[in-house]
VOVO-546802 format. One record per residue (C-alpha): residue number from 1; residue in three letters; x, y, z. Coordinates in Angstrom, 2 decimals. Layout:
! VOVO-546802
NUM_ALA_X_Y_Z
...
! end
This chain:
! VOVO-546802
1_UNK_189.42_111.49_313.71
2_UNK_189.74_112.09_317.10
3_UNK_185.78_112.67_318.03
4_UNK_185.31_109.47_315.69
5_UNK_187.67_107.64_317.86
6_UNK_186.16_108.67_321.49
7_UNK_182.64_108.57_319.58
8_UNK_183.30_104.16_318.80
9_UNK_184.91_103.32_321.87
10_UNK_182.04_104.48_323.61
11_UNK_179.69_102.52_321.38
12_UNK_182.11_99.25_321.66
13_UNK_181.95_99.67_325.61
14_UNK_178.15_99.95_325.68
15_UNK_178.13_96.92_323.42
16_UNK_180.71_95.28_325.72
17_UNK_178.34_95.90_328.81
18_UNK_175.11_94.85_327.09
19_UNK_176.74_91.69_325.63
20_UNK_178.32_90.68_329.46
21_UNK_174.39_91.67_330.99
22_UNK_172.33_89.94_328.40
23_UNK_175.13_86.72_327.67
24_UNK_173.53_82.68_328.78
25_UNK_169.97_84.55_330.12
26_UNK_166.21_82.49_329.21
27_UNK_164.77_85.67_327.98
28_UNK_161.05_83.95_328.05
29_UNK_161.62_83.51_331.49
30_UNK_162.80_87.30_332.14
31_UNK_159.77_88.30_329.94
32_UNK_157.78_86.27_332.22
33_UNK_159.01_87.81_335.41
34_UNK_158.81_91.16_334.18
35_UNK_154.93_90.15_333.45
36_UNK_154.64_89.49_337.18
37_UNK_155.40_92.85_338.53
38_UNK_153.03_94.79_340.68
39_UNK_152.51_97.85_338.83
40_UNK_151.03_99.78_341.96
41_UNK_154.31_99.12_343.48
42_UNK_156.19_100.44_340.52
43_UNK_154.06_103.31_340.13
44_UNK_154.27_104.92_343.52
45_UNK_157.98_104.52_343.03
46_UNK_158.57_106.48_340.04
47_UNK_156.05_109.16_341.78
48_UNK_158.88_109.15_344.18
49_UNK_161.77_109.40_341.68
50_UNK_159.38_112.30_340.34
51_UNK_159.56_114.12_343.87
52_UNK_163.35_113.65_344.16
53_UNK_163.99_115.72_340.89
54_UNK_162.05_117.67_342.78
55_UNK_164.81_118.08_345.71
56_UNK_167.11_118.15_344.00
57_UNK_166.09_121.52_342.53
58_UNK_165.48_122.94_345.72
59_UNK_168.79_121.70_347.03
60_UNK_170.27_123.65_344.38
61_UNK_168.47_126.78_344.86
62_UNK_170.25_126.70_348.13
63_UNK_173.59_125.54_346.37
64_UNK_173.30_129.19_344.17
65_UNK_171.90_131.17_347.10
66_UNK_175.56_132.61_347.91
67_UNK_175.69_133.51_344.40
68_UNK_172.62_134.40_342.85
69_UNK_168.68_133.94_343.17
70_UNK_166.81_131.42_340.91
71_UNK_163.44_129.99_340.43
72_UNK_162.42_126.26_341.07
73_UNK_160.71_125.90_338.50
74_UNK_163.85_126.38_336.40
75_UNK_166.00_124.44_338.28
76_UNK_163.27_121.73_337.74
77_UNK_163.66_122.15_334.52
78_UNK_166.85_122.20_334.31
79_UNK_167.94_118.76_336.37
80_UNK_164.86_116.85_333.77
81_UNK_166.71_118.24_331.23
82_UNK_170.08_117.12_332.67
83_UNK_169.07_113.66_333.11
84_UNK_167.85_113.07_329.87
85_UNK_171.11_114.14_328.34
86_UNK_172.79_111.79_330.19
87_UNK_170.37_109.14_329.30
88_UNK_170.37_109.79_326.01
89_UNK_174.42_110.42_325.25
90_UNK_176.05_109.07_328.84
91_UNK_177.58_111.62_331.41
92_UNK_178.57_113.99_328.87
93_UNK_175.14_115.38_329.06
94_UNK_176.12_116.38_332.34
95_UNK_177.39_119.85_330.78
96_UNK_174.15_120.54_329.02
97_UNK_172.82_121.36_333.07
98_UNK_175.36_124.41_333.40
99_UNK_174.58_125.36_329.80
100_UNK_170.52_125.51_329.85
101_UNK_170.00_126.81_332.91
102_UNK_171.08_130.97_332.34
103_UNK_169.06_130.29_329.17
104_UNK_166.01_129.78_331.23
105_UNK_167.20_132.66_334.62
106_UNK_169.23_135.41_333.21
107_UNK_170.44_136.12_336.64
108_UNK_172.43_132.69_337.15
109_UNK_175.68_132.57_334.98
110_UNK_177.54_129.23_333.69
111_UNK_180.31_129.41_335.83
112_UNK_177.60_129.49_339.09
113_UNK_175.40_126.42_337.95
114_UNK_179.27_124.41_337.27
115_UNK_180.63_125.13_340.44
116_UNK_177.07_124.73_342.54
117_UNK_177.03_121.51_340.78
118_UNK_179.96_120.77_341.61
119_UNK_179.22_120.83_345.38
120_UNK_176.01_119.24_345.49
121_UNK_177.76_116.43_343.99
122_UNK_180.34_116.11_346.52
123_UNK_177.12_115.99_348.82
124_UNK_175.69_113.39_346.95
125_UNK_178.74_111.20_347.44
126_UNK_178.54_111.58_350.86
127_UNK_175.53_110.78_351.77
128_UNK_175.46_107.61_349.18
129_UNK_178.62_106.18_350.76
130_UNK_176.90_107.43_353.92
131_UNK_173.45_105.12_353.07
132_UNK_175.99_102.40_351.71
133_UNK_178.33_102.27_354.44
134_UNK_175.46_101.34_357.01
135_UNK_173.60_98.75_354.96
136_UNK_176.67_96.99_355.01
137_UNK_176.95_97.07_359.25
138_UNK_173.75_94.45_359.33
139_UNK_173.98_93.22_355.86
140_UNK_174.06_89.89_355.65
141_UNK_176.99_88.21_353.32
142_UNK_175.24_85.28_351.75
143_UNK_176.50_82.07_351.34
144_UNK_179.58_81.15_348.28
145_UNK_179.98_85.02_348.03
146_UNK_182.22_86.10_350.51
147_UNK_184.86_87.09_348.58
148_UNK_182.74_89.44_345.81
149_UNK_181.71_90.90_349.16
150_UNK_185.04_91.43_350.46
151_UNK_186.01_93.60_347.43
152_UNK_182.42_95.74_347.24
153_UNK_183.18_96.57_350.62
154_UNK_186.93_97.50_349.48
155_UNK_185.56_99.58_347.26
156_UNK_182.63_101.17_349.69
157_UNK_185.64_101.86_352.06
158_UNK_188.30_103.11_349.81
159_UNK_184.90_105.88_348.16
160_UNK_184.63_106.99_351.92
161_UNK_188.15_107.79_352.53
162_UNK_187.90_109.87_349.12
163_UNK_184.94_111.40_350.18
164_UNK_186.63_112.69_353.48
165_UNK_189.52_113.42_352.01
166_UNK_187.62_115.88_349.51
167_UNK_185.17_117.07_352.07
168_UNK_188.71_117.92_354.30
169_UNK_189.88_119.98_351.07
170_UNK_186.90_121.94_350.26
171_UNK_186.36_122.81_353.97
172_UNK_190.08_123.93_354.26
173_UNK_190.15_125.92_350.96
174_UNK_186.72_127.59_352.04
175_UNK_188.31_128.83_354.93
176_UNK_191.46_129.42_353.67
177_UNK_190.52_130.66_349.69
178_UNK_192.04_134.38_349.69
179_UNK_195.79_133.52_350.51
180_UNK_194.91_130.57_347.95
181_UNK_194.07_132.37_345.24
182_UNK_196.83_134.81_346.37
183_UNK_198.98_132.31_346.27
184_UNK_198.03_130.70_342.99
185_UNK_197.82_134.52_341.08
186_UNK_201.62_134.99_342.51
187_UNK_203.34_131.76_341.13
188_UNK_201.65_131.60_338.01
189_UNK_202.35_135.27_336.68
190_UNK_204.68_133.75_334.43
191_UNK_205.65_134.65_330.81
192_UNK_205.12_131.18_329.51
193_UNK_201.15_130.82_331.74
194_UNK_199.09_132.18_329.06
195_UNK_197.13_135.05_330.79
196_UNK_193.33_133.89_329.32
197_UNK_194.57_130.70_331.01
198_UNK_195.34_131.80_334.39
199_UNK_192.37_134.29_334.35
200_UNK_190.08_131.42_333.77
201_UNK_192.03_129.16_336.71
202_UNK_191.52_132.16_338.91
203_UNK_187.59_132.82_338.45
204_UNK_187.23_129.36_339.08
205_UNK_188.78_129.38_342.38
206_UNK_187.10_132.51_343.49
207_UNK_183.39_131.12_342.22
208_UNK_183.97_128.33_344.35
209_UNK_185.08_130.12_347.05
210_UNK_181.85_132.38_347.27
211_UNK_179.23_128.70_346.23
212_UNK_181.49_126.93_349.53
213_UNK_180.46_130.26_351.85
214_UNK_177.16_127.28_351.64
215_UNK_179.46_125.01_353.93
216_UNK_180.69_127.61_356.42
217_UNK_176.60_128.94_357.38
218_UNK_174.87_126.72_359.87
219_UNK_171.85_127.46_358.45
220_UNK_172.79_126.82_354.56
221_UNK_174.56_123.54_355.74
222_UNK_172.05_121.90_357.34
223_UNK_169.23_123.04_354.97
224_UNK_171.48_121.65_352.03
225_UNK_172.11_117.98_354.58
226_UNK_168.54_117.95_354.88
227_UNK_167.28_117.87_351.23
228_UNK_170.32_115.55_349.94
229_UNK_168.96_112.95_352.63
230_UNK_165.93_113.41_351.68
231_UNK_166.75_113.06_348.33
232_UNK_168.28_109.41_348.50
233_UNK_165.70_108.26_350.72
234_UNK_163.22_109.29_347.43
235_UNK_166.27_106.85_345.61
236_UNK_166.42_104.18_348.15
237_UNK_162.48_103.64_349.23
238_UNK_161.50_103.61_345.05
239_UNK_164.39_100.78_344.89
240_UNK_162.60_98.76_347.66
241_UNK_159.36_99.19_346.03
242_UNK_160.97_97.93_343.19
243_UNK_162.35_95.03_344.42
244_UNK_158.78_94.19_346.42
245_UNK_156.92_95.01_343.03
246_UNK_158.95_91.04_342.05
247_UNK_157.72_89.91_345.32
248_UNK_161.68_89.28_346.13
249_UNK_162.45_87.92_349.88
250_UNK_164.48_90.97_350.94
251_UNK_164.64_93.80_353.19
252_UNK_165.31_97.65_353.24
253_UNK_168.52_97.28_354.18
254_UNK_169.39_94.93_350.64
255_UNK_167.91_97.52_348.66
256_UNK_169.96_99.98_350.08
257_UNK_172.97_97.52_349.32
258_UNK_171.17_97.54_345.68
259_UNK_170.82_101.12_345.08
260_UNK_174.82_101.96_346.15
261_UNK_176.22_98.87_343.67
262_UNK_173.30_99.93_341.04
263_UNK_174.89_104.04_341.99
264_UNK_178.55_102.59_341.00
265_UNK_177.09_100.88_337.70
266_UNK_175.54_104.75_336.56
267_UNK_178.98_106.12_336.53
268_UNK_180.47_104.49_333.36
269_UNK_179.84_106.94_330.61
270_UNK_177.96_105.13_328.21
271_UNK_174.77_106.38_326.30
272_UNK_170.92_105.95_327.83
273_UNK_171.74_106.49_331.46
274_UNK_174.98_103.95_331.75
275_UNK_172.73_100.73_329.65
276_UNK_174.59_97.69_330.19
277_UNK_176.98_98.91_333.24
278_UNK_174.16_99.62_335.22
279_UNK_171.56_96.79_334.30
280_UNK_174.78_94.44_335.00
281_UNK_176.06_95.99_338.20
282_UNK_172.28_96.24_339.57
283_UNK_171.73_92.58_338.56
284_UNK_175.23_91.18_339.94
285_UNK_173.95_92.94_343.11
286_UNK_170.76_91.02_343.65
287_UNK_172.72_87.71_342.19
288_UNK_175.06_88.30_345.39
289_UNK_171.67_88.53_347.68
290_UNK_170.77_84.86_346.00
291_UNK_168.03_86.22_343.48
292_UNK_168.04_83.86_339.96
293_UNK_169.88_85.54_337.17
294_UNK_166.25_85.93_334.87
295_UNK_164.53_87.78_338.00
296_UNK_168.05_90.24_339.20
297_UNK_168.30_91.15_334.84
298_UNK_164.26_91.82_334.74
299_UNK_164.52_93.81_338.23
300_UNK_167.49_95.79_336.94
301_UNK_165.41_96.60_333.24
302_UNK_162.95_97.64_335.55
303_UNK_164.74_99.74_337.84
304_UNK_166.64_101.66_334.87
305_UNK_163.04_102.63_333.70
306_UNK_161.66_103.53_337.17
307_UNK_165.17_105.57_337.88
308_UNK_165.35_107.44_334.12
309_UNK_162.33_107.51_332.62
310_UNK_160.28_109.88_334.75
311_UNK_162.72_112.65_334.13
312_UNK_163.18_111.73_330.22
313_UNK_159.33_112.43_330.12
314_UNK_159.81_115.67_331.80
315_UNK_162.79_116.55_330.08
316_UNK_161.44_115.94_326.56
317_UNK_158.81_118.07_327.64
318_UNK_160.74_120.74_328.62
319_UNK_162.45_120.07_325.57
320_UNK_159.95_121.20_323.19
321_UNK_158.08_123.39_324.68
322_UNK_161.18_125.54_325.98
323_UNK_161.59_129.05_325.15
324_UNK_165.22_128.35_323.88
325_UNK_166.26_129.18_320.36
326_UNK_168.88_126.35_318.59
327_UNK_171.15_129.25_317.23
328_UNK_171.52_130.54_320.98
329_UNK_171.69_127.60_322.91
330_UNK_174.74_126.58_320.06
331_UNK_176.22_129.92_321.09
332_UNK_175.52_129.26_324.84
333_UNK_177.59_126.00_324.33
334_UNK_180.58_126.99_322.36
335_UNK_183.84_126.38_324.29
336_UNK_184.88_130.23_323.38
337_UNK_181.64_131.29_324.41
338_UNK_182.20_129.63_328.09
339_UNK_185.43_130.76_328.60
340_UNK_184.22_134.61_327.56
341_UNK_181.75_134.14_330.51
342_UNK_184.46_132.86_333.16
343_UNK_186.88_135.45_332.38
344_UNK_183.74_137.83_332.76
345_UNK_183.30_137.22_335.85
346_UNK_186.84_136.68_337.41
347_UNK_188.45_139.90_339.11
348_UNK_191.78_141.14_338.11
349_UNK_194.16_139.42_340.25
350_UNK_197.75_140.55_340.79
351_UNK_200.22_139.10_342.65
352_UNK_200.16_140.26_345.96
353_UNK_203.58_140.69_348.22
! end
């Protein structure tokens, strides 16, 4: 009953965003705007997005290095399959990545993938906020949209504060992880706390501490930072190329602003890669830049395809041709199996005095 209600709410949320995006649009003008897009600019943007998925794979390999060796080819396949799942079922598809990779590479445990994906998200958020904040420095507010711009600037500053705070927490945790883990082991050694639950949490804390070694190794943090910056350039440049494909009078700084707002919209947990929410956020950012409603709608539709279509093409290929049985995949996805896997990684913690 809870699952049915959850799916119903997601469907209603998606429909609400689609309605909000499509209301009052002249679809004849939207179609005309789509037809005039430069196919060469769009092709170049899609190619760079493909390269971006490769950069994600290389960075993931660096993050996994403190835990285990891995193969870039398998990481690329897993990354595209994961984004395909996000496109098909929404943010809940994120779970597919840490479950899929161990079936391709037996050296990587699901818990390793979960932890490193979490660290990956921290680097992504920090990089996106840096790009977004820099764009706001030179961003020219359009007349009549001062209030909307002030709100976006406030949200951007709050995100920056949250990202910095979380990074500081991770740095402190990587430095003081052993006493923190021992402290949690001591206070959680209570009869009313299930032993298995305690073991799982301690195991995750230990694996997080191990994966955060990348933040104390100068060489590894250099490479992760470098690949992250390259990745977001591989997203911001295609964004600009899409704007150029429609002949819009916008600068590269404007395209970073659009990318930042679109990324916020993509966080909404709806199927179709945040369909509706992504389009509304992207079109809204373009309208703030003085672009007409129909042109903004056309650009948002194409930009959504450019961001997700390459991953879906690769992901469907790997889903069809991957040597993975449905039975083994369903078994790995089971919550009981995931708990056992994490528990098997957990050392035998005893409270220290």
